[in-house]
C-alpha positions as semicolon CSV with decimal commas, in nm:
position;residue;x (nm);y (nm);z (nm)
1;M;12,002;-1,335;0,119
2;Y;11,630;-1,439;0,145
3;L;11,395;-1,650;0,404
4;V;11,180;-1,836;0,134
5;V;10,863;-1,961;0,291
6;D;10,832;-2,269;0,046
7;L;10,496;-2,322;-0,109
8;E;10,523;-2,737;-0,115
9;G;10,589;-2,755;0,192
10;F;10,255;-2,579;0,351
11;T;10,008;-2,785;0,466
12;L;9,873;-2,916;0,146
13;K;9,574;-3,087;0,377
14;K;9,486;-2,727;0,511
15;M;9,451;-2,515;0,164
16;M;9,238;-2,820;0,028
17;I;9,000;-2,723;0,352
18;L;9,014;-2,379;0,297
19;K;8,992;-2,372;-0,072
20;K;9,107;-2,010;-0,047
21;I;9,453;-1,784;-0,129
22;L;9,547;-1,401;-0,157
23;G;9,542;-1,256;-0,485
24;I;9,723;-0,959;-0,526
25;D;9,761;-0,766;-0,850
26;V;10,032;-0,488;-0,921
27;G;9,960;-0,244;-1,139
28;G;10,137;0,065;-1,214
29;S;9,904;0,318;-1,054
30;G;9,775;0,077;-0,745
31;I;9,851;-0,286;-0,524
32;K;9,538;-0,426;-0,517
33;G;9,450;-0,753;-0,304
34;A;9,177;-0,991;-0,243
35;I;9,101;-1,330;-0,073
36;V;8,986;-1,562;-0,353
37;H;8,774;-1,930;-0,362
38;T;8,958;-2,081;-0,618
39;K;8,716;-2,343;-0,661
40;K;8,450;-2,060;-0,789
41;G;8,681;-1,724;-0,933
42;E;8,512;-1,536;-0,678
43;L;8,647;-1,242;-0,493
44;L;8,557;-1,347;-0,078
45;T;8,619;-1,020;0,011
46;E;8,603;-0,645;-0,098
47;R;8,960;-0,537;-0,290
48;Y;9,159;-0,357;-0,076
49;R;9,404;-0,121;-0,304
50;I;9,678;0,102;-0,204
51;P;9,866;0,334;-0,438
52;T;10,168;0,219;-0,629
53;P;10,452;0,432;-0,465
54;D;10,603;0,669;-0,628
55;A;10,960;0,496;-0,646
56;P;10,864;0,146;-0,692
57;T;11,155;-0,012;-0,532
58;P;11,142;-0,399;-0,493
59;D;11,126;-0,339;-0,094
60;A;10,880;-0,002;-0,121
61;V;10,646;-0,252;-0,335
62;A;10,719;-0,587;-0,087
63;D;10,622;-0,334;0,221
64;V;10,256;-0,259;0,045
65;I;10,182;-0,607;-0,060
66;S;10,294;-0,705;0,337
67;Q;10,045;-0,449;0,424
68;I;9,806;-0,602;0,229
69;A;9,851;-0,887;0,405
70;S;9,819;-0,741;0,699
71;H;9,472;-0,610;0,614
72;F;9,343;-0,937;0,587
73;E;9,504;-1,087;0,855
74;W;9,642;-1,353;0,627
75;K;9,867;-1,604;0,702
76;G;9,863;-1,848;0,404
77;P;9,964;-1,865;0,047
78;I;9,973;-1,559;-0,171
79;G;9,954;-1,537;-0,556
80;V;10,086;-1,223;-0,672
81;G;10,064;-1,101;-1,047
82;F;10,338;-0,820;-1,133
83;P;10,436;-0,653;-1,428
84;A;10,715;-0,826;-1,574
85;V;10,880;-1,113;-1,748
86;I;10,916;-1,389;-1,421
87;Q;11,137;-1,670;-1,469
88;G;11,170;-1,901;-1,140
89;G;11,050;-1,593;-0,935
90;I;11,333;-1,339;-1,047
91;S;11,208;-1,049;-1,243
92;K;11,386;-1,045;-1,579
93;T;11,212;-0,712;-1,715
94;A;11,035;-0,384;-1,530
95;A;10,759;-0,234;-1,662
96;N;10,598;0,046;-1,479
97;V;10,822;-0,019;-1,198
98;D;11,189;0,095;-1,084
99;K;11,470;-0,063;-1,313
100;S;11,618;-0,267;-0,991
101;F;11,301;-0,523;-0,992
102;I;11,551;-0,662;-1,309
103;G;11,705;-0,988;-1,128
104;T;11,562;-0,975;-0,792
105;N;11,373;-1,267;-0,633
106;I;11,041;-1,131;-0,566
107;E;10,897;-1,456;-0,475
108;A;11,143;-1,484;-0,231
109;L;11,105;-1,111;-0,085
110;I;10,781;-1,126;-0,096
111;S;10,769;-1,451;0,130
112;Q;11,025;-1,272;0,362
113;Q;10,842;-0,985;0,416
114;T;10,490;-1,122;0,436
115;K;10,635;-1,490;0,614
116;S;10,369;-1,674;0,383
117;P;10,462;-1,909;0,089
118;V;10,412;-1,697;-0,226
119;R;10,391;-1,751;-0,618
120;I;10,454;-1,457;-0,816
121;I;10,369;-1,454;-1,198
122;N;10,331;-1,237;-1,496
123;D;10,070;-0,999;-1,458
124;A;9,886;-1,067;-1,815
125;D;9,951;-1,413;-1,744
126;A;9,747;-1,455;-1,428
127;A;9,473;-1,255;-1,582
128;G;9,449;-1,479;-1,874
129;L;9,475;-1,793;-1,659
130;A;9,124;-1,638;-1,459
131;E;8,952;-1,525;-1,802
132;M;9,026;-1,879;-1,970
133;K;8,901;-2,042;-1,657
134;F;8,588;-1,860;-1,541
135;G;8,527;-1,610;-1,787
136;A;8,508;-1,544;-2,213
137;G;8,749;-1,787;-2,205
138;K;8,627;-2,087;-2,047
139;D;8,603;-2,405;-2,274
140;K;8,753;-2,237;-2,567
141;R;9,026;-2,453;-2,785
142;G;9,241;-2,272;-3,036
143;V;9,475;-1,957;-3,021
144;V;9,340;-1,704;-2,763
145;L;9,471;-1,408;-2,732
146;I;9,437;-1,206;-2,415
147;I;9,542;-0,825;-2,418
148;T;9,502;-0,646;-2,101
149;V;9,486;-0,287;-2,143
150;G;9,595;0,001;-1,821
151;T;9,865;0,214;-1,762
152;G;10,059;-0,074;-1,991
153;I;9,969;-0,357;-2,265
154;G;9,960;-0,711;-2,140
155;T;9,892;-1,025;-2,338
156;V;9,881;-1,342;-2,261
157;L;9,851;-1,646;-2,556
158;F;9,701;-1,988;-2,521
159;S;9,689;-2,290;-2,781
160;N;9,424;-2,543;-2,696
161;G;9,428;-2,428;-2,330
162;N;9,824;-2,405;-2,280
163;V;9,917;-2,091;-2,159
164;V;10,252;-1,958;-2,367
165;E;10,416;-1,780;-2,081
166;N;10,528;-1,437;-2,049
167;T;10,432;-1,290;-2,424
168;E;10,542;-0,913;-2,406
169;L;10,356;-0,848;-2,733
170;G;10,264;-0,463;-2,558
171;H;10,630;-0,376;-2,654
172;L;10,619;-0,493;-2,999
173;I;10,660;-0,194;-3,271
174;L;10,385;-0,150;-3,498
175;P;10,437;-0,052;-3,858
176;N;10,381;0,310;-3,784
177;G;10,740;0,313;-3,583
178;Q;10,600;0,330;-3,251
179;E;10,599;0,100;-2,927
180;A;10,258;-0,031;-2,897
181;E;10,212;0,038;-2,546
182;Q;10,349;0,365;-2,611
183;Y;10,070;0,416;-2,916
184;A;9,752;0,264;-2,773
185;S;9,718;0,227;-2,402
186;D;9,524;0,388;-2,193
187;A;9,763;0,613;-2,002
188;T;9,808;0,720;-2,387
189;R;9,464;0,760;-2,423
190;Q;9,417;1,023;-2,077
191;K;9,779;1,161;-2,165
192;L;9,691;1,288;-2,520
193;D;9,315;1,380;-2,382
194;L;9,211;1,158;-2,665
195;S;8,844;1,070;-2,742
196;W;8,713;0,658;-2,708
197;T;8,681;0,673;-3,063
198;D;9,006;0,871;-3,169
199;W;9,183;0,579;-2,908
200;G;8,966;0,295;-3,075
201;K;9,123;0,361;-3,405
202;R;9,491;0,341;-3,231
203;F;9,409;0,021;-3,034
204;N;9,289;-0,143;-3,383
205;E;9,570;-0,079;-3,528
206;Y;9,728;-0,273;-3,288
207;L;9,467;-0,615;-3,304
208;T;9,506;-0,599;-3,637
209;Y;9,889;-0,631;-3,641
210;M;9,920;-0,877;-3,401
211;E;9,636;-1,084;-3,578
212;S;9,865;-1,088;-3,853
213;L;10,125;-1,251;-3,679
214;F;9,953;-1,493;-3,447
215;W;9,576;-1,556;-3,650
216;P;9,368;-1,602;-3,308
217;D;9,059;-1,794;-3,297
218;L;8,961;-1,541;-3,025
219;I;9,053;-1,160;-2,875
220;I;8,955;-1,122;-2,541
221;I;9,005;-0,697;-2,422
222;G;9,093;-0,731;-2,068
223;G;9,189;-0,453;-1,797
224;G;9,057;-0,141;-1,704
225;V;8,927;-0,035;-2,099
226;S;8,731;-0,359;-2,090
227;K;8,417;-0,216;-1,861
228;H;8,416;0,074;-2,110
229;Y;8,411;-0,179;-2,380
230;S;8,041;-0,016;-2,539
231;K;8,224;0,332;-2,617
232;Y;8,517;0,209;-2,864
233;D;8,363;-0,130;-2,984
234;F;8,262;-0,021;-3,296
235;T;8,583;0,130;-3,397
236;L;8,736;-0,229;-3,389
237;N;8,783;-0,451;-3,687
238;T;8,937;-0,767;-3,685
239;K;8,831;-1,107;-3,872
240;C;8,833;-1,364;-3,581
241;S;8,576;-1,318;-3,284
242;L;8,683;-1,021;-3,050
243;V;8,477;-1,022;-2,696
244;P;8,525;-0,820;-2,350
245;A;8,689;-0,964;-2,054
246;Q;8,401;-1,082;-1,833
247;L;8,630;-1,012;-1,543
248;M;8,750;-0,712;-1,586
249;N;8,929;-0,583;-1,304
250;N;8,906;-0,902;-1,101
251;A;9,131;-1,093;-1,396
252;G;9,429;-1,028;-1,231
253;I;9,351;-1,086;-0,857
254;V;9,147;-1,397;-0,914
255;G;9,410;-1,488;-1,163
256;A;9,680;-1,442;-0,912
257;A;9,520;-1,696;-0,695
258;L;9,505;-1,984;-0,962
259;A;9,904;-1,930;-0,993
260;V;9,943;-2,097;-0,704
261;K;9,705;-2,407;-0,783
262;W;9,862;-2,391;-1,126
263;S;10,233;-2,406;-0,972
264;L;10,137;-2,734;-0,778
265;K;9,972;-2,889;-1,059
266;D;9,594;-2,837;-0,925
267;K;9,628;-3,039;-0,599
268;I;9,391;-2,811;-0,440
């Protein structure tokens, strides 16, 4: 039984004064955190990173998040971006973490470990919130698809600024019969030692398939590959506009912090 620190019960006045939240991005290779200025979308501290445990079980991951909170001597609200479908704080899937996460109330577990109010959100949704608020998607209407590429492939879909939560389009089966994430993630590029050109051609297959399904007005490429965009952009061929993310690797952290505000309907 978890002891949950209720976010709505946290002192709202204090949060209004501080305008800062600890954002944490849980990835397949590392767990990163920083204190975020949620009005400006800026990191107020250097990112602090701890490698993801070799056995990334719920307790092990929660312990790392607690270490990050302790590093910043943090006692306020925490937003966490996590690689899974999240419903009511509970993990319904588990990508690049231990399968024991499925069915775990991660929000409650991390609240117990850190003694802080916590909001957890799908990691791609977190990056998308940040990019739409402060980055390449700012003020964009219509259908915007954000794709984050790293250990896996995360996706988030917006329609006129409204997010469709928990899209797991990195696990679609491509027309070539392969799962998109296994075929075109950055982890696959590194594992197969593909050149950026060869990887870009693979990734373009995924992009054109996504475009045929959703007809977005704009696609934003985020995740670790966004900082190398010029090395493969010439291999990409889409009908819609295509741009790299602006917040790059900070998007997940910023978006996780924004998730706290989002859950309170932007009251802070």
